[in-house]
N, C-alpha and C positions, 0 to 999 in steps of 0.2 A: 770175571776171572774164575775159572774152574779150580776147585780145590778138593783134594781127597778128604772126605769126612771120616771121623771116627778113629778107629784103630790106635788110640792113645799115642804112643811114641812116634808112629809113622805119620803124624799129622802135620807134615810140612810140604811146601811146594817142591815139585820136581826141580832139580838143578837144571837151568836151561843149557842148551848147547853153547859151547864157547863162541865168543864173538868172531865173526869173519873179519878179514882185513878190511873189507869194504865197510862193514858196520863200525869198526874201530875208527876209521878215517871220518865217517859221517858224524860220529859222536864227537871226535876231537875238533872237527871243523865247526860244528854247530856250537860247541861249548866255547870256543875261542870268541865267538860273537857275544854269547851270553855273558862271559866272564868280563868283557869290557864294561858291563853294567853290573858288576858283581854285587855291590851292596844293595842296589835297588832290587835286583832280582831276588837276592836272598831274603830281604825284608818282605817282599811281596809273597814269597813262598811261605815264610813263617806266619805272616799275618793271616793268609788264607787257611793255613793249617789250624791256627788257634780259633779263628772265627767259625770254620766249618766243623771242627772237632774240638769243642771247648775243653773236653776232658784232657786233652794233651797239654793244657796249660798247668795242670796240677804239679808238674815236675819243676816249675819255674816260680819259686817263691816271689821273685822280684816283680813279676807282672801277672801272676795268676788271677788277680782280682780285676784286672783291666778288661772292660767289656768292649769299648769302642775301638774299631779298627784304626781310626786316626790316632788315637792315644797309643795303641800298640806300636804303630809306626814310629812314634816319637820316643819310645822307650830305649834308653841307651843300652840296657841289658839285652833287649831283643836284637838290636842292631849288632851288638857284639857277637851274640850267638849266631845270627844270620851269617856274619862274616866267617866265623869258624866253620859253619856247615859248608859254605861255598868254597872255602879253602880246602876242606877235606875232599869235596867232590873234585875240585881242580887237581889235587894230587892224584886221585884215582884216575881221572881222565888222562892226565899227562903220563901215567904209568901203565896204561892199558897193555903195553907189550912187555911189562915186567911183573909177572904174576907174584913174585916174592914180595915186591914193594906193595902191591895191591893187598896181598894177604896180611902184611904187617900193619898197614893203615886200618884195615877192617878189624883186625884183632884189637888194636888200641881203642877204636870207637866202640866195638862190641863189648869189650871188658868194662870200659868206663861206664857205658850206659846200663850194663847189667849189674855190676857190683857197686859202683859209686852212686849212680843216679837212680837205679832201680826202675828203669823205664821198661814197660811191657814191650816185648819185641814187635807186637802187632803195629806199634806206632811207626816202625820203619816201613812197613807195608803201606800204611796210610800216607806217610810222607812221600813215598815213591809216587803215589797217584797224584798228590798235590803238586809235586815237582813237574810231572808231565803236563798237568793241566795248565799251570802257570807258564811254563816254557812255550807251550803251544799257543797260548793267548798273547803273551808278551812278545814272542819272536815268531810270528806265523810264517814269515818269509824264510826263516831258517829251519824251523821244525816242521818239515813236510811229513806226510804220513809215513814215508819210508824211514826218515830220520827218527820219528817218534817210535817206530817199531824197534829200531836199534836201541834206543834209550830204554824202552820197556824191557828188553832182554837184559840190558846192563843192570837196571834197577832190580829186576827179579834175581839176578845173580848175586847182587849185593845183599839183598834180603835173605837169600838162602845162606850165604856165608855168615851173616850176622846171627841168624838163628842157630847155626851150627856152633858158633862161638859161645852163644848163650848156653847151649847144652853142655859144651865143654867145661864152662865155669860153674856148672851145677845149678843153673837157673831153674827154679821151680815156679810153675805158673801160679801166681798169687790169685788171679781171678780171670774170668773170661770176659769181663766187661770191657767195652771200649767206649763207654760213655753213653 
């Protein structure tokens, strides 16, 4: 993933072009199949995130000391958060043709994670990669390369929106470490 380096404030990804109708349909069709297994997929995504990027657990007091993937999978708090993440994605996917709805969901998520949870925005980028990886592995017949490309564009758009919201609420980078 190419990124513009340096230049202080201008240090974020280019906003991708808007989704085409075809991309929107591919995302919605593939998501409908994923969402049938909402809880399993959500747990798989968060467990992969926490195992591969242990620093991301620092924001979750209830399970930040759990090391074993099997134990993480059994954590009620992790399952609850996974459910919330999947529902937020579901709302976004269902509202892809309603930019105001998408903007309001992202604003809620962005503000909560910046102000209340103090999550470094880079974790949204990391999570995007994990989502793509898990969906591709768990739903290979659904997430074809073409579908994955549409999802990549959507997730990049979400990340750009979230970082813009972080800037709006006055987020100041606490550190550049990602673990």
